[in-house]
C-alpha positions in Angstrom: 73.7 56.0 31.4 70.4 54.2 31.5 69.7 51.9 34.4 66.7 49.6 34.9 66.3 48.0 38.3 63.8 45.3 39.2 62.5 44.3 42.6 59.7 42.4 44.2 60.5 38.8 43.2 60.3 36.0 45.6 58.8 32.5 46.3 55.1 31.9 46.6 52.8 28.9 46.5 50.4 28.2 43.7 47.6 30.7 43.7 49.7 33.4 45.4 50.5 36.9 44.3 53.5 39.1 43.8 54.1 42.6 42.5 57.2 43.4 40.6 58.6 46.9 40.3 61.1 48.4 37.9 62.7 51.8 38.2 64.5 53.4 35.4 66.8 56.4 35.6 69.5 58.2 33.7 67.7 59.1 30.6 66.1 62.4 29.9 63.6 61.3 27.4 60.6 59.0 28.0 60.8 55.5 26.7 58.1 54.8 24.2 57.4 51.3 25.5 58.2 49.4 28.6 57.6 45.8 29.2 58.3 42.6 31.2 59.9 39.5 29.9 60.7 36.2 31.6 63.0 33.3 31.1 62.7 29.9 32.7 65.6 27.5 32.9 66.2 25.8 29.6 63.7 28.0 27.8 63.9 31.1 25.6 63.0 34.5 26.9 59.4 35.4 26.3 57.4 38.6 26.4 54.9 38.8 29.3 53.4 42.3 29.1 54.1 45.7 27.7 52.6 49.2 27.7 53.4 52.1 25.4 52.9 55.8 25.2 50.0 57.1 23.3 47.1 54.7 23.8 48.6 53.2 26.9 46.8 50.0 26.1 48.6 47.0 27.6 49.5 44.0 25.7 49.7 40.6 27.4 51.0 37.2 26.5 48.1 34.7 26.3 49.5 32.7 29.1 49.1 35.6 31.6 45.9 37.3 30.4 43.5 37.8 33.2 46.1 37.1 35.9 48.8 39.8 35.4 48.4 43.5 35.2 51.1 45.9 33.9 51.1 49.6 34.8 53.5 52.5 34.4 54.2 55.8 36.1 56.3 58.6 34.6 57.5 61.6 36.5 56.5 65.0 35.1 60.0 65.7 33.9 60.3 62.2 32.5 63.5 61.7 34.4 62.2 58.5 36.0 59.9 55.8 34.8 58.4 53.2 37.0 56.9 50.0 35.8 54.9 47.4 37.7 53.7 43.9 37.1 51.0 42.7 39.5 50.8 38.9 39.3 47.9 37.0 40.7 46.8 33.4 40.6 50.4 32.3 40.1 51.2 28.9 38.7 54.4 26.8 38.8 54.8 27.5 35.1 55.2 31.2 35.9 58.5 30.4 37.6 61.2 32.3 35.8 63.6 35.2 36.0 61.6 38.3 35.2 63.2 41.2 33.3 62.2 44.8 32.9 62.9 46.3 29.5 62.5 49.7 27.8 62.3 50.7 24.2 62.6 53.8 22.0 60.1 52.2 19.6 56.4 52.2 19.6 56.3 49.1 17.5 57.5 46.5 20.0 54.7 43.9 20.1 56.5 42.0 22.9 59.4 41.5 20.5 62.6 41.5 22.6 64.7 42.6 19.7 62.9 45.9 19.7 63.8 46.7 23.3 66.9 48.7 23.9 67.5 48.5 27.6 67.3 45.7 30.1 67.4 45.2 33.9 69.3 42.4 35.6 66.2 40.5 36.5 64.3 39.4 39.6 63.5 35.7 40.3 60.0 34.5 40.8 59.5 31.0 42.0 56.0 29.4 42.3 55.8 26.1 44.2 52.9 23.6 43.9 
């Protein structure tokens, strides 16, 4: 059974920083892509950042480019994947529930329909 567990959310003031973590377990094969999504109250869930095997080039939503950094660690036996999202220069509009997601596909392009597994989310609140 695959499990994704996020941590690191919290409340900060505008301009502050947070680092989110996601640990996956229970799957013997590596996920092709892992990413972060967020959903603010009353809004649809949106892709924030993703990183995939192969080129390992991260993809970011325009709204977070230059402020957020995604990174990924994979254990040698691929039994555990760790995903991180370092968030700097936070703004009130970054306030949302942040979700970690994993995909078997290499063609995700921050499309949530292409992600197979999801965590429960961690709340990020940025006050002005």
